[in-house]
N, C-alpha and C positions, 0 to 999 in steps of 0.2 A: 344523183346516181351513186355517189360514194365509190368511185372506181378503185381507189387505193385500198379502202377498207374491204371491198369485195375480194380484191386480189390477195390481200394479206390474210383474210380469213380462210380462203381455200388453200394458200401455201402452208398454213399451219399444220396441214396433214403431213407435211414433210418431216415433222418432228418425230412421228412414230412410224413412218413408211419411207420407201425409197422412191425415186423418180418414176420407175416403171409402175408401181402402185398407184402413185399420183396420177399418171397418165390414164391408167385404166379407170380410175375414179372419174376423171374429167370426161372420158368417152361416155360413160353412163349418164353423166349429168347433161352432156350436150344432147344425147338421144332423147332424154326426158324432156328437155326444154323445147327441142324441136317438136315433139308431140304436142306439147301445150300450146305452142304457137301455130300449129297447123302446117309446119314446114317439113314434117317427116314424109318420106316416100313410102306409100302403101306397099303391101306385099305384092309380088308378081307384077310389079310395074317398073319400068325402066326409070333409072334415076335422072332427074332433070334439075340442075341447079336452080334455086330461087334466090336472087339477089336481095339483100336487105337495103332498104332506102332510109333516108333521113326521116321520112314520114313514119315509117315503122317505129324507129327509135322514139320519135316524139309521142306516138300513141301508146307505146308499151316499152318500158325500160328493159324488159327481158331480152329484147332484140340486141341491145348493147351488151348485156350479159352474155348472150350467146356468142358474140364476136370475141369478148374477152376470154370466154372458155376455150374457144377455138385457138386463140393465140397462146393461151397457157398450155394447151395440149401439145402444140408444136414445140414450145420451149422446153416442157418436161421431156419430150422425146429426145431432143438435142442433148439435154443434160444427162439423160439416162445412157445414151451412147457414149457420150464423153467420159462419164465416171466408170463405165464398165470397161473401157479400154485403158483408162488410166490405172485402174486396179489390177489390170492383167499381170499375171505373174511372169509372163515371157519377157517383159522389160522392153517390148518394141514401142509401147505407147501408142499414140494416135498416128496412124499412117496418112498418107496423101488422100486416098479415097474416102477413108472414114472422116477425116477432118472436112473434106468437101461436103459429105452428107450432113454433118453437124451444122455447117455454115448454111446449108440449104434449109434446114428446119428452122434455124434462127431467122433467116431471111423471110420465111413464111410467116413466123410469128410477128416480126416487125412490120411486114406488109398489112397483115390483118389489123395490127394496132393503128397504122397510118390511115387505113380505110375508116376506121371508127372516128379518128380525128377529123377526117374530111367530112363525115356526116354531122359531127358535132358543130363544125363550123357553120352549117346552114342553121342559123339560130331560129329563123322563123318556123322551120319544119321540125327540127329536133328538139326544140324547146330547152336547150342546154344552157346552163349558167356559165359564168366565167370560171368558176372553181372545177366544173366538170371538164371544160376544155383544157384547163391547166393540168389537171390530174391526167387526162388522156394523152397530152403531149408529153408529160413527164414519163408516163409508162411506155409510150412508143419510143422515146428517146433512150430509155434504159435498154429495151430490146435491141434497138439499132446499135447501141454501144456494145452490147454483148456480141453481135454479129461481127462488127469491126474488131473486137478484141480477138475473136477466134481467127480472123484473117491475119491479123498482125503477128499472132503468136506463131503461126506456121510460115510466115514469109521470111525472106532473107533479111539481113541486117540493114542493107542500104534502103531497100524498099519499105522495110518495116518501120524505120525511123520517120518516113515521110507519112506513112498511114496512121502512126500513133496520134497525130494531131486530129485526125478525124474521130478516132475513139474519144479522145479528150473532149472534143466538141459536143458529141452526143451525150456523154455522161455529165459534162458541165451544165448542159441544158436541164438535164434531169435534176442535178444537184441544187441548182439555183432555185427551181420551181419548188422542190420539196422543202428547201430551207425557208422559202418565203411562206409557204403554207404552214409550216411548223411554227414560225414566229407569229403567224396570225391566229391559228386555231389551237396551238399547243397539244395536238394529238400525238400520242406515243407512237403511232403507227409510222409517221413520218420520220421520227427520230430513229426508229429501228431500221428503216430502209437506208437512211444516210449512214448509220454506223456499221451496218452489217454488209451492205452491198456496194453502195455508190462510193463512199469515201475510200475504202481499201482499193477498189479498182482505179480510181483516179490517181491515188498514190503510186501504184505500180505503173500506170501509164505514163505518169510524169517522170518516174525514174527511167523508164525505157526511152522516153523522149529526151533524155539527158537534161532535165530541168533540175535546178538546185533543190536539195532536200529542205533548205531553210525557208522555201516559199511554201506558205500555208495552203492547205487544200482550198479554202474559200477563195483565196487570191487566185489560184489556178483556174478554179471554175469561172470566176469573173472574167478572167482574161480570155478564156476559150468559149465563152457564152456567145451564141450567135446574136450580136447586137444589131445586125442589119435587118432583122425581122422586127420592124417597128411595132406591129400589132402585138407581138409577143411581149416585147419590152414594156409596153404600156400596160398590158394586163398584169405583169409581174410586179411592176412599180405601184400599181393600185392595191395590190395585196400587201406589199411591203416596200416602202419608199427607199429603204436602204439596202435593197436586195442586190443592186448592182453598184453600190458605192459605199464608201466608209461612212460610219456614223460620226456626227460631230462630237466634240469633246464635251463631256457633261460638265454642268456647272454647279448645280445643287447636289446636296447629299443624296437625295432621292434618285436623281438621275445617275449618280455614280453607282449606287447599288443595283439599279436596273440595267445599266449599260455594261458591256463586257469589259474586263480589266485589260490593261495593257499587256501584250504578249512579252514575258521575260525572255531575255537572251542568254541567261546564265543562272546557275544553281550553286548555292553555297552549302557545303557540308562539312561541319566540324572544322571550320577554318580554311577549308579548300574550295577554291572557286572553279567551277566546271562549265564550259560553254555548252549551250543546247545546240546540237548538231542536226536536229530534225524539227521542222516547223510544227508538226503534229504534237510534239511533246510540249512545246511552248503554249500552243492553243489549249492543251489540256491543263496545264498549270495555271493558265489564266482562268479557266473555268473553276479550278479548285479555289482560287483566291476569291472569285466572286461568291462561291457557295460558302466559303468561310465567313465572308462579311455578312451574308444573310443569316448565318447561323448565330454569330454574335449579336446581331440586332434582334433576333427573335428571343434568345435567352436573356438579354438585358430588358426587353420590353415586356416579357411574360415570366416574371420570377415565380408566380404562383401556379404555373401550369403543372400539370401531372407529369410524372416521371416517363410515362409512355409518350406523351406528346413531345417532351423535350428530346427523347431518344429518336423519335420519328424525324426530328429536325436534322439529325445527323445523316439522313439518307442521301441528300444531295451532295454533301461533302464526300461521302463514301463512294457514291457512283462516279463523281468527277476524279477522285483519287485512283479509282480502279481503271478508269479510262487513260489517265496518265501513266499508270503502270504498264498497261497493255500497249500504249504507244511506244514506250521505251523498250519494251521487249520486242516489238516489231522492228524497230530501228536496229537493235542489237543483232537480231536474226538476219536482217539484210546485210549487215556488214560481215557477219560470220559466213554467209553464203558467198560473199565476194572474197572470202579468205583474207580478210584484212588482219594484219598482225596485231597482237595484243599491245605492242608498243606504240601503235599509232595513236596520235593525239585524239582522233575522233573516238577511237574505242575506249581510251581512258576516260574521256569526258562521259561516254555513255555508261561506263561502269559506275562512275561516281553519281551520275544522275539517277541510275537505276536504284542504287542503295538508298539514296535520299528520298526518292519517290515511294519506294516500298516501305521504308521506315515511317513516312508520314501516313500512309495507308494503315499500317498496323497501329499507329498512335491514335488515329481517328476511331478505330475499332475498339481499342481499349477504352477510349473516352466514352464511347456509347454504352459500353458495359458498366462503366462506373456510374453513369446516369441512371441506367436501369436498376442498379442495386438500391438506389433511392437515398441513402444517407449521405450527408455532407462530408462525413468522415470515413468514406469508402466502406461503410458497414463495420466499423469498429465497435459501435454500440448497437444494441438491439432493444428497442423500445416497443411496447405493445401498440397496435393500432386501435384507434378509437372507431367503433362501429358508426356507420352513417345513420343518422336519425331519419325516419320516413318523414317525407314532406307533408303528407296528410296527417292532421291531428286524429287522435283517437275519438271514437264516438262518444265515450263518456266524459271527454274533456281532460282526463288525466295525462300526464306526461309519459312517454315511453321510458321504461327502465333501461339504464346503461348497463350492458352486459360486458363482462371482460372477454377479451379474445380468447378463444379456445386453443387448447394445446395443439391440435391438429393443424389448425390454421398457422400458428406459429411455426411448427415444423415444416410446413409446406413452403413458407416464406424463406426459411433458412435453407431449404433444399434448392430453391431457385438461386439464391446467392452463391451456393456452392458451385452450381452449373456455370454461372457467369465467371466466378473465379477461375474455374478450370479453363473456360474459353480464353480468358485473359492470359493465363499462364502459357497456354499453348501458343497464342499470338506472339508473346514476347519471345519465347524460344524459337519461333520461326524466323525471326530476324537474323539469328545466327547462321541459317542456311543460306542467306544471301551471299553472292559471290563478293569476296573482299571484306566481309564483316569480321571474320575470325583473325584477320591480320592485325586488327586494332585491338591490343590487349586491354587497353583502358576502356574502350567501348564495350568489349565483352564483359568487363568487370562491372560496368554500369548496368548492363542488361541483367546480370546475375543478381545485383542488388535489387532491382526493380522486381524481378521474379520472386525473390525471397520476401519482399514486401507483400506481394499478393498471396504468397504461400502462407505466410503468417496470418493474414486475414482470413484465409480458408480455414485453417486450423482453429482459429479463434471462434468462427461461426459454427463449426462442427462441435466444439466444446459447449456452445450455448445449447445445442440440441441435446447432448448427453446430460446437461445439467437439467434440462426440462424432464428428462426421462428418469432422473434420479441416479444416473451412473456417474457419480462424482469422481471416481478413480479414473475412468476414461477421460473425463473432462480435465483432470489434473495432468494427465500425460500429454493431452493435446496442447494444453496451455504451456506446458514446459517446452514442447516442440516449437510453439509460436514464439516463445521468448528467445529460444536459440536463434531462429530465423530473423527475428526483429533486431537482434543484437548485431547484425551485419548490414547496416543501412546502405542504400545506394550511394556511391561516391558522387561527389559534386560534378555535375555536367554543365556544358555550356548552355543548355536549354532548362530553365527553371520556370515552373508555372507561376503565374501571377494570379492574384485573386479574382480579377475580372475576366480571365481568359477561359474559354470553354475547356472542360475536362478532357485531357488527352493522356498520353503515356508520361508526360513530364509531371513530376511530383514536386510538391512544395517542400521546402527544407524542414519545416516542423512536423511533417506527416510521420516520418519514421520515429522521431523522438516521442511524439504523443502516443503512437502505437506501442512503443516499448514500455512507457510508463503505465499505460492502461493494462497491459498484459501482466506486468509485474504485480499490480495491485490485485487483479483477479486471481493470479496464481497464489498469492498469500491467502486470500479468502478461501479459495477452493481447497488449499492444503489444510486450513483449519477445519473446514467441513468434513474432510477426509478423516482427520485424526478424531474428531468427535464421533463420527460413525464407527470408526475402529474401536474406541473405547466402549461405545454402547454394544457393539457386537460382541466384544470380549465379555462384558459383564453378562450379557444375555446368554452367552454360551456357558459361563460358570454357573449361572442361576439354573439353566436347563440341565446341567450335569447333576445338580443336587435336588432338582425339583421332585423326583420320585420319592425321596425321603423326607420332604418338607412337611411340616405340620399344616393343617388347614388354615385358611385366612382368619377364621373366627378365633383362633388361638394366638394370632399374632397382631391383633388390632392395635397393640400399644407400641409397635415398631414400625418405622417408615421404610418402604421398599428401597433397596440398594439402587445407586445411580445406574441407569441403563437397563434395569430390569423391568419387566412388565408383570402386572398382577395377573396370576393365574385364576382366571374367573371360573375355570372349570373345577377348582378345588376349594370352594367356599367352606363347606362343612364336610364331615364324614357321613355318607349316606350309602347304604342303610347303617344306622348307628350300631356300634359294637358295644358288648358288655364290658365296661371298664370301671374300676374302683373310683368313686367319686367321694371326696370328703364331705360329710354332712354333720352338722352341729359339732364342731371341733371342741375339745376339752382343753381348757386353760388351767393347768394345775398351778396354784399360787402357794405352794407349801413353803417355800422360802421366805414368804412375806413376813412370817413371824419371827425369823431368825436373822435376817440381813437388815442392817440399818442403812436404808437408801438415803441418798442426799436429799436434804429438805424435810426429812422426817424427824421430829423432835420427840425425845422420850422424857418421862417424868422420873425424878429421883427422890426417894423417901429418906428422911433424916433418921439415923439409928442412934441409940445411946452409945456413950463412950465406954468401951470394955478394955480394962487394962491400959488405959491411956490412949486407946486407939478408937477413933469414931468410925463405926461401920456404916457404910453407905449401901443402900439397896436400890437397885435400879427398878424403877417402876415398870411393871409389865404393861405393854400396850393393850388397848382394849381389843379383844378378840372380835373379829367379824363373825357375823351370823351367816351360817349356810355356806355353800360352796363358792358362791360368787360374791359374798359380802352383803348379802341382803337376804331377807327371809327370816324366819324364826331362829331363836338361839337354841 
């Protein structure tokens, strides 16, 4: 019949509407169900109640749904009246007559649910299973507990304390049954009912009954569970044999991971030990320890898993940590309502516990973001991804060509990294808003150092995107900013991450030094690129300044272009050609050839007779060349 799922599905309408709208919706559904089952009163006929029997439920489950809708409508009516008077601006709240009306509506809802349980007990007629009967009893017990809760809230102190036990008894029955069903079937609907309705009510009722806050909610429910009902106890133990008793101590490692961890009684924060003053906080911290053990086991056994799968493994730890933070806040709010002084040891322990629990929650969030970034060095390097090859071979038998990752895909990956860095920095800064965090100057200094580490990574990845787009000047400025941030590493803290630990907010000692070294090398490289681009731009500007008066390229083929300039392909030749003087058949005048004695040219000397004792020498005339150019006729 899925009674719990049926009720939870209908109550989901409360997420977008109020109780009165929900009640109206249930009335329409009841009328339509009665018409389908033939139980609606025809027009102009007197109403005659028609009782529903176990045979009807066995023949058609919609008869059971009709009873459930009727009980839900009465409950919604009571909740509407209660909330409307609670939100009244007059400040009177719920008066005696109004409270009596609310109690009567809840009594009607509980009676209708108990009638359904009575019908389900007739197994031969109703054809109900053990699960149907348990879910029906849990639903009826929760409505009866709500009725007792309203009675006790309006009673005097003396009589109220005596009746709180009846409220605890009803809600304990519902809590044990829902917990056993959740342990067996692992349905989320059972966990939501326990976390949102049953457990908070039991905690409040136990407080009103003057029970110690160190007693866990499961222990309270087992203590007030009606164990005198042997039939109910037997059915519950068939579903979960440890529903009413403690589980044995696990012996093997598998049993230790599957079993709940021991409930801690203290928390250590930066060398200070604080006692856990509320049992719900201890239970939540035990759940965190169990989830952390499962996370470690998954990461160590699946090193080749994808980043998204590894990040999904953090969900259990995050949910458990959030539950611990919520339990700490509820305990703190209760003490504040009691006007407990801040100097009280319980309040001091809660402040320390709250700071430790919320810091762990932020730490797991940051660890999940670090896993989503993908790189083992927190995104310090950026390598192109190799595309996946199709599994099916090509029809022609040739291999697929490996294509390089596109620039758009690279920019998209860098954009995702920057979003994760922003979320991480915001989470780290949120720790400072916790009460008591700013009083520890050393702790604040550590937080600033860790935030600077992720800011440097953010600037580094943004510089990668500018480099891909060719904006090297912007990349240089971002790298300089990253270098300044990386030069202030986080101070040494008490929590230092180990190699086998899941990524959290705790950083390794070598992370900051490696980042600073990498950023410095990239800064030098980018600086050199910027200088080269500046020189090229200056040369190009100088060339463009004189380009209008430059000769065509055909006249400068014997000279190499200057560095940084580009050949102007639009000015190869002058077209249309202009009339210009061009030397044709040049004249080489060699007049001096006959009068100048060039080196290497030997002349002939004639011997002359001696006249008056002096011998005259006559230089031999060189042979005259023929023609203008030394050839041709003489």
